N, C-alpha and C positions, 0 to 999 in steps of 0.2 A: 236449666239456672246455672250461671258458670258460679263455680263457686272463689272464685277472683274477687275481693272484696272492691264495692264502689261506693261511694258520695248519694245520702240521699235526699237533692235538695227539692224533689217537691213535698217534701216532708210542711215545709214553710210556707205551700199556696195551696193550702188542702183545704181552705174553706175564705170566704170573704173577709171572714171577722181576720183569720190569723192574717192574714194578706196585709190589712189595715195594721196588726199588731206590731209587723217586724218591717212597714214598707219604709224607705231610709230616706225620701225627698218628697214633702207637703208646699203642696202650691195655695198660699192662703190670700185673702184679697187687702192683707194688708203689704203685699207685695208688687203692688198696682202701682203704674200713673199712667194717667188716664190723660191723651194730646188731646189740647182744645185750638179748634181755629177761631179767634173773635175777627170781624167784620167792619170795616167802619160803614156806617149807614143805621136803615132804622127797618125794622119788619122785616130780617134775611131770615130766612132759613133755607139754605139751599146745600142740597143733598150733594155732595162730591161723584162724580159720574161714573168716576173708577173705581171710587171706594163705597161700595152701598155702604147704608148705616152711620155712614161721617158725614158732619153737616160741617159746612160755615156758619157761626150766627154772630149779628147783632147783639151788640152792649142790651139790646129789649128784653134779648130770649137769655141773656148769663145766665140769671139769677135762677131759673127754670132748671139750667144745667148745671148748676151747681148743687141747687138741691137735690135734684137724682143722685148726684156723686155721691151728696153727704147720707145719702137715704143706701145708697149700698155701700156704704162703708167702704169706701173707696179713699185712701186718705191724701192721696194728692193728684195736681193737676199739672200739665206742663203746657205752657202756651204760647199759641205763633199768634200772629198780626198779619192782618191783609190790608194797607191800608186803599186810601183812595186814590191818590198821588205819590208817584213816586218820582227819585231823580237820581242824576248820575253818583251820589257821596250818597243817599239811603238816611238823608235828615230825619224821616219819620220814624228811623227806628229809635234813635236818642232826642229826640221831642218829648219834655216833661211830658207834654200831653197828649203823644202819641196814643194808638189804639191798647197796645197791650199795657200801656203803663196807667190808663184809665180802668182797663180793663182789672189791674191786679186791684187799682185801688176798689173797687165793685166789692170782689171778692172778700181783700179783709176788711172792711164796711158790714159786711155780713155774716162774716163767720169767723173763728181764731180754729175751727176744726180739721183745715186744706190747706194741706202743704200748697205753697203757691212757686210755682218754678217757672223760673222767666228763660226761653230759650232766647242766645243773644249772639245774633247774628244781624249782618245787614241783604242776603238775598231775598227779603220778600218786598223788600222798601227802596229797594235801587233798581232801575228805567232796565239795566245791563241783565237783570238777577245772576249778579254772580257774588263773592262774600266781602267786597271790597273796593278800593280802591282800583280802577282801572287806569295804570302807566302803559303805555308801548305794548297795547292789548292785552297784558294779563294783568293782574294779579299781586299791586304791589304791597307787599308784605308789611312793610315799616309804617306807609304811610296810612295802612288800615288800620291800624293798631289803636291808635288812638278815638277812631269812632269807636269801635268796638267795648272801648275802656270806658265812652261818655253814654252808648247805650245802656251800659251791667251799672252805671252808679243811677241813671235813672231809673232805673227798674228797683235796685234799693231801695230808692228815696221814695218809690210808689208803695213798697212796702212787700216784695218779691222776701221769699221764704231761702231760697237758694239762685243762683244765679248758674246758667247752662251756657257755656260758650261754646257754640259749635261750627266755627269759622275755619278753622283748620290753619292758621296763620300759623306762623311758630313762635313763640313768644308767648303768644297770648294767654296764658293762666297766670305770669308772673308780673304781665304789665296789667291787668286786670284785678289782681291780689292788690296789687301796689294803687291802682288806683280806686277802690273798695274801701283800705285802709286808708289812704289820706281824707277818705271824710267821714272817717269814721264808723264805717260798717265791718268792723273786724271779724265780728259775730256772723256774718252772711257767708255759708259755704260754697263753694263753685263744684257743680257737676259738669267735667269736664268730658266733653267728647271726643277722648284723646285718642281710641283708634276707628275711625271714621275713614272707609273705605269709598271708592268711587266708585260707587255700585249701581247693577242696575236694576236693582230690588227701589229705588225711590223713585222712578215715574209716576205712579199716582200721589202721592206726596207734594211735586212739582204742581198737580192738579187744584190741588186742596188748598197750597197755600202761595199759588201764581207766582209761581220761582222758578219756573224752568231760564235758563241762559240764555240770555237774545245773541249770543258766537257762544263756538268752541262749547268747553267743557271743565269742568273741576278737577281733570286731573294732577293739574302743578302742585294743587293742594290739598286736596285728599289723596287716600294711600292705595297704592296699587295692591288689587284682591290677589296677588298670589304671596305676597308677602306675610311671611310670620316674625322674621326678630325687627322687621320694622315696627311692629307694634308694639315689640317689647321695648324699643329704643323711644318711642314717640313717651306709653305710657311715663315712663323712667324720667323723660323732663318733666310733664307734668307735676308731677309726682314730686320734683325737684323742687317746682316752680309753686306749688301751693295746692293742688288737687285737693279737692278731703271723699271726691267719687272720682269713680274712672269709666265713664260712659265704651260698650263694643257697640260700634253698627254697621252693618246689620246685625242677627242676630243667628239665624236661621242656619246660614251655611258657616257661621264661624265660631259656631260651640271651638271649636278645637283655641283659640284665642281665646274667649269667656275664660276655657280652662286653663290657658297660660296665664293672663293675667292676673286671675284670683291665684295660682301657686304664688307669684310672683309678689303682691304688693298688699299689706294691711289695710284698704281701708274697701267699704265699699262695689260691688263690682255691680253696676245695670247691663243690661242687656236691650237696646232698643229693636222690638219686634216693629217691624220697620211696613213701609206699604202697601208693597209689591209680598210681601209675607203675606197680607192682610187679604190682598185681593187677591189670591191665586186661592184659597181659601174660600171665599166669600164666594169668590166665580165657581168655583168647582161644585160647594152645598149648594147654591143657588140652581145651579143643572141636576142637581138628586145627583151627583158622582160620590159624594165622601157623607160621614156624618161630619158634621161641621163640630159638635160640643164635643166627640170625640179626639177632633184632629188637633184641636185649639187647647184642648185640657192636656193633652200629648204632648205637643210640642212646649208651651209653654214649661211644664213639668222639663222637658229635657233639658229648658234653657237656665231653669233653678238646680239642676244635679253636674250640669257642665260646670255650676258656679256662679251663678248670676243673682247674684241675693237682691236686686229690686229688677223689674222689668216692664218697661213701657209699649205699652200696647194699645191698640185701638178698640180690641176685644176686651178691654177692660171690665166694658159695662156689664157684657156678657158674661165673660167669668165669673165678675162679684154675685149673679143672679145665679147660676150654675152652682155655684159655692153654696148658696145659701139654699139651694135645692137639698143638696144634698148633706 
């Protein structure tokens, strides 16, 4: 043995009890948000082909979903709507009787033990699949903002606990904050998709939400995956405009950004474990290549260790069950 002294780090790994005793990061069910796709129609429960275990559900199946979330102790749901009809300006998004607004009212009539987060965007409702009004082949930022404000206000009127604008228009937080305040919703917080990259990891979501752009892409309003400092600029603007939460999306390939945002801003940071991240693990698990439970718990714990206070994930139900078993 060398006479040179060295540290005995293994002392704190000597048993499972010791490892739990010194564990720095704990994943809990209260960290989780479950995304839910509600669709117009009746008797609809369609599994998303690219996302095994994730479903589009009609309102007559919604109570069943909510009962399961309550039983599992999951504290929050993020609602996405899929309308029967679409148009150029996404009018279904801000219809007071639109699919998300009706779903919000149904959930709030059933329980006050679940936070309802309303995704505030137009892409599921526009015939072209983009997140705003199209002018000269691109999304017109300033003409789109009033429609996002109208959407947020109708969602708040329906009873949403949190408004989560995901459109990545410049100025969307300040416009929505002003619109909510003018209508008396000063206590409704904004969970901003502040740092949203133009990512290849969104593919399966577009199957689930029927929101694939019919031309071009979203790179003129979503961020370049190569950029780090831009994320801080975006989050700084949203904080100044009144954001109460900051979302980083995607999560798995952007944990450096999660940490940067956590270090920089004194609000809850939300990691969105997106559809592509979900589907890769599901596909590998179904082929017997990986241990799904171990992989999922490890990566979600890593997101929390990176700085996420809240995690939006399609694995929420599974994780809640696994944590109950443990």
